[in-house]
C-alpha positions as CSV (number, residue, x, y, z in Angstrom):
1,X,3.3,22.1,5.2
2,X,6.0,19.5,5.9
3,X,5.5,15.8,5.3
4,X,6.2,14.2,8.6
5,X,6.5,10.5,7.6
6,X,9.5,8.7,6.4
7,X,9.4,5.8,3.9
8,X,10.2,3.4,6.7
9,X,7.2,4.7,8.7
10,X,4.9,4.3,5.7
11,X,6.3,0.7,5.1
12,X,5.5,-0.1,8.7
13,X,2.0,1.3,8.4
14,X,1.5,-0.9,5.2
15,X,2.9,-3.9,7.0
16,X,0.3,-3.3,9.8
17,X,-2.5,-3.3,7.2
18,X,-1.2,-6.6,5.8
19,X,-1.1,-8.0,9.3
20,X,-4.7,-7.0,9.9
21,X,-5.6,-8.4,6.5
22,X,-4.0,-11.7,7.5
23,X,-6.5,-12.0,10.3
24,X,-9.2,-12.4,7.7
25,X,-7.3,-14.9,5.6
26,X,-7.0,-18.6,6.0
27,X,-3.9,-20.1,7.5
28,X,-2.7,-21.3,4.1
29,X,-3.4,-17.9,2.5
30,X,-1.4,-15.7,4.9
31,X,0.6,-12.9,3.2
32,X,4.2,-12.6,4.1
33,X,5.0,-9.7,6.5
34,X,7.8,-8.3,4.5
35,X,8.4,-5.0,2.7
36,X,9.2,-7.0,-0.4
37,X,5.7,-8.5,-0.5
38,X,4.7,-8.7,-4.1
39,X,1.2,-7.1,-4.7
40,X,0.9,-7.8,-8.4
41,X,2.3,-10.1,-10.9
42,X,3.1,-13.8,-10.9
43,X,4.7,-13.8,-7.5
44,X,1.7,-12.2,-5.8
45,X,-0.5,-14.1,-3.3
46,X,-3.4,-11.7,-3.9
47,X,-6.2,-12.1,-6.4
48,X,-7.8,-9.0,-7.8
49,X,-10.4,-8.7,-5.1
50,X,-7.9,-9.3,-2.4
51,X,-5.7,-6.5,-3.9
52,X,-8.6,-4.1,-4.0
53,X,-9.6,-4.8,-0.5
54,X,-6.0,-4.3,0.6
55,X,-5.8,-1.0,-1.2
56,X,-9.0,0.3,0.5
57,X,-7.7,-0.8,3.9
58,X,-4.4,1.0,3.2
59,X,-6.3,4.2,2.2
60,X,-8.3,4.0,5.4
61,X,-5.1,3.5,7.5
62,X,-3.4,6.4,5.8
63,X,-6.4,8.6,6.5
64,X,-6.3,7.7,10.2
65,X,-2.5,7.9,10.6
66,X,-1.6,11.0,8.7
67,X,-5.0,12.8,8.6
68,X,-4.5,13.2,4.9
69,X,-6.7,11.6,2.3
70,X,-4.5,9.7,-0.1
71,X,-6.3,8.1,-3.1
72,X,-4.7,5.0,-4.5
73,X,-7.6,4.6,-7.0
74,X,-5.5,5.6,-10.0
75,X,-5.0,2.0,-10.9
76,X,-3.5,2.6,-14.3
77,X,-0.3,0.8,-13.5
78,X,-1.9,-1.9,-11.4
79,X,-1.1,-4.6,-13.9
80,X,2.4,-3.3,-14.6
81,X,4.8,-5.6,-12.8
82,X,7.3,-2.7,-12.5
83,X,4.7,-0.2,-11.4
84,X,3.8,1.4,-8.1
85,X,1.8,-1.6,-6.9
86,X,4.5,-4.2,-7.4
87,X,5.5,-4.4,-3.7
88,X,5.0,-2.7,-0.4
89,X,8.3,-0.9,-0.9
90,X,7.2,0.6,-4.2
91,X,3.8,1.4,-2.9
92,X,5.4,3.3,0.0
93,X,7.4,5.3,-2.5
94,X,4.2,6.1,-4.4
95,X,2.4,7.1,-1.2
96,X,5.2,9.5,-0.3
97,X,5.0,10.9,-3.8
98,X,1.3,11.4,-3.4
99,X,1.7,13.0,0.0
100,X,4.3,15.4,-1.5
101,X,2.0,16.2,-4.4
102,X,-0.9,17.0,-2.0
103,X,1.3,19.2,0.2
104,X,2.9,21.2,-2.7
105,X,-0.1,21.1,-5.0
106,X,2.0,20.0,-7.9
C-alpha cells in the first residue's frame, strides 16, 4: 500500500485544523496560520488543554482525510522543545512517519 499524501498536503491539513480551532478561540487568542506554528515550548500560544484538544482534532481530521487511524497519543516527547510536537512542520513529519509505519508494519 502506497502513502498517497505529501508532507505539504499534511501541513495543509494541519493548518485547516488550526483554522477551525481558531473559530473557537477569542480574537486575542488566535493561533498563527503558519507551518512554523510552535505547538510546545516558550513560544507556543497553546496551554496544555489547548494542545490536547488540537491533537484530538488533528487525529479526527486525519481519520477523515486519509481513512487511516493515526494515533498521536504517544506524548512521550510532548514537552521536548525539539520533539515531534514542536511545530506543525515537525508534526507533519511525525504523521508521515506514522503513516509509513502503519503501511509497512515496521
